[in-house]
C-alpha positions in Angstrom: 0.0 0.0 0.0 1.3 3.4 -0.9 1.7 6.4 1.5 -1.3 8.1 -0.1 -3.5 5.0 0.2 -2.5 4.6 3.8 -3.3 8.3 4.5 -6.7 8.1 2.8 -7.7 4.8 4.4 -6.8 6.1 7.8 -9.3 8.9 7.4 -12.3 6.8 6.3 -14.5 5.7 9.2 -16.5 2.5 9.2 -20.0 2.9 10.6 -21.7 -0.4 11.3 -25.4 -1.0 10.5 -25.9 2.3 8.6 -28.1 3.0 6.9 -29.6 -0.4 7.7 -28.6 -3.4 9.8 -25.8 -5.5 8.1 -24.3 -2.6 6.1 -20.8 -1.3 6.8 -20.9 2.4 5.7 -17.7 4.0 4.6 -17.8 7.5 6.0 -15.5 10.0 4.2 -16.3 13.0 6.3 -13.2 12.6 8.4 -11.1 12.6 5.2 -12.9 15.8 4.0 -12.2 17.5 7.4 -8.5 16.8 7.1 -6.9 19.4 4.8 -3.8 17.2 4.2 -5.8 14.1 3.3 -8.4 16.0 1.2 -5.6 17.9 -0.6 -3.8 14.7 -1.4 -7.0 13.1 -2.7 -7.8 16.1 -4.8 -4.2 16.3 -6.2 -4.2 12.6 -7.0 -7.6 12.6 -8.8 -6.5 15.8 -10.7 -3.3 14.0 -11.9 -5.5 11.1 -13.1 -7.8 13.5 -15.0 -4.9 15.4 -16.6 -3.1 12.2 -17.4 -6.2 11.0 -19.3 -6.6 14.2 -21.2 -9.8 15.3 -19.5 -11.3 18.7 -20.6 -14.2 18.4 -18.2 -15.0 16.7 -14.9 -18.4 15.2 -14.2 -19.3 14.8 -10.5 -22.1 12.5 -9.5 -24.6 13.6 -7.0 -23.8 14.1 -4.2 -20.4 13.3 -2.9 -19.0 13.4 -6.5 -19.8 17.1 -6.3 -17.6 17.5 -3.2 -14.7 15.6 -4.8 -15.2 16.6 -8.5 -15.3 20.4 -8.1 -11.9 20.8 -6.5 -10.4 18.2 -8.8 -11.7 20.3 -11.8 -10.1 23.5 -10.3 -6.8 21.7 -9.7 -6.9 20.1 -13.2 -7.8 23.5 -14.8 -10.9 22.2 -16.5 -14.7 22.7 -16.2 -17.0 21.0 -13.7 -20.4 19.6 -14.7 -22.8 18.3 -12.0 -24.8 15.2 -12.8 -28.0 15.5 -10.7 -31.0 13.4 -9.7 -33.9 13.9 -12.1 -35.8 17.2 -11.6 -33.0 19.1 -9.9 -31.6 21.1 -12.9 -33.4 24.0 -14.5 -33.6 24.3 -18.3 -33.1 21.6 -21.0 -31.6 18.4 -19.8 -30.5 15.0 -21.0 -31.7 12.2 -18.7 -30.8 8.6 -18.3 -32.7 6.0 -16.3 -31.0 3.1 -14.6 -31.9 0.1 -12.5 -31.6 -0.1 -8.8 -32.0 -3.2 -6.7 -35.6 -2.4 -6.1 -36.8 -0.1 -8.9 -35.2 2.5 -11.1 -33.6 6.0 -10.7 -32.8 8.7 -13.2 -30.0 11.2 -13.5 -29.7 14.4 -15.6 -27.2 16.8 -17.0 -27.8 20.2 -18.7 -28.0 19.5 -22.4 -25.6 22.3 -23.3 -22.9 21.5 -20.7 -21.2 18.7 -22.8 -20.5 18.6 -26.5 -18.4 17.0 -29.2 -14.7 17.5 -28.5 -15.1 17.3 -24.7 -13.1 14.6 -23.0 -15.0 13.9 -19.7 -13.7 12.2 -16.6 -16.3 11.0 -14.1 -15.4 11.5 -10.5 -17.2 9.9 -7.5 -16.4 8.8 -4.0 -17.4 5.1 -4.3 -17.9 2.6 -7.0 -20.4 0.1 -5.6 -22.8 -1.6 -8.1 -21.8 0.7 -10.9 -25.4 1.7 -11.9 -25.0 5.5 -11.5 -21.5 5.5 -13.1 -22.8 3.5 -16.1 -25.8 5.8 -16.6 -23.4 8.8 -16.5 -21.2 7.3 -19.2 -24.3 6.9 -21.3 -25.3 10.5 -20.8 -21.8 11.7 -21.7 -21.8 9.8 -25.0 -25.4 10.9 -25.8 -24.3 14.5 -25.4 -21.6 13.8 -28.1 -18.7 13.9 -25.7 -15.9 11.4 -25.2 -15.3 9.4 -22.0 -11.8 10.1 -20.7 -12.4 7.6 -17.8 -13.8 7.1 -14.3 -11.9 7.8 -11.1 -13.1 7.0 -7.6 -11.8 7.2 -4.1 -12.8 3.6 -3.3 -14.2 0.6 -5.0 -16.3 -1.9 -3.1 -15.2 -4.9 -5.2 -17.6 -7.4 -3.6 -20.5 -5.5 -5.2 -19.3 -6.1 -8.8 -19.4 -2.6 -10.1 -16.3 -2.9 -12.2 -17.6 -5.9 -14.1 -20.9 -4.0 -14.8 -19.1 -0.9 -15.9 -16.5 -2.5 -18.2 -18.7 -2.6 -21.3 -19.9 1.0 -20.8 -16.2 2.2 -20.4 -15.5 0.9 -23.9 -11.7 0.9 -23.2 -11.6 4.1 -21.1 -9.8 3.6 -17.8 -11.4 3.0 -14.4 -9.1 4.0 -11.5 -9.9 3.3 -7.9 -7.5 4.7 -5.3 -8.6 2.2 -2.7 -10.1 -1.3 -2.9 -12.3 -2.2 0.1 
C-alpha cells in the first residue's frame, strides 16, 4: 500500500449498521475534514484527470460534487454536475438506470457537454456501478468522449467494475482504494 493510500484509508471511518442493519458504511467526512488528506486526494484525482486528457469533470450527486469540483479546479478544467432527475433548470438530457428495487434517473444540462469534450467521471465510491454506467451513457449521448472514471474507493464485492467495463469501452477506471 502506498503512502497516499494509507493516509486516505486512515481517514475513512467505518459505521456499522448504517443506513440499515448489516451494512458497513464507509464515511469519508473525516477525510474531508483533514486538509492534508483532502488535498492529497484532490491532487491525485486531478493528476489522473490530466493524465487521461480530460477537458471536463463530471461529478455524480452528491459526494461526487464534493470531490469533483476541487479536482476540476486543480486540473484546470470545467466542472459539470450530474444530478438526480428534476433538480436542474432548463433543457436536460436524462438517463434511467436500474436499482436493486426499482429505477432511478440522472440528468445533465444538455448544453454542458459537447463534441470535443473529454470527460472524466469523479465519484467517491464505485459500488454496483449503476450510476456511473448511466453517467457514461449521458456523456456519450451528449456527443462527448469518456476520458475515464476515477473514484476514491471501490467496493469490489458488489461487482461494479464488471458491470461498468462494457460502458467504459476501453476508457480507464481507476480506484485509489479497494475495500
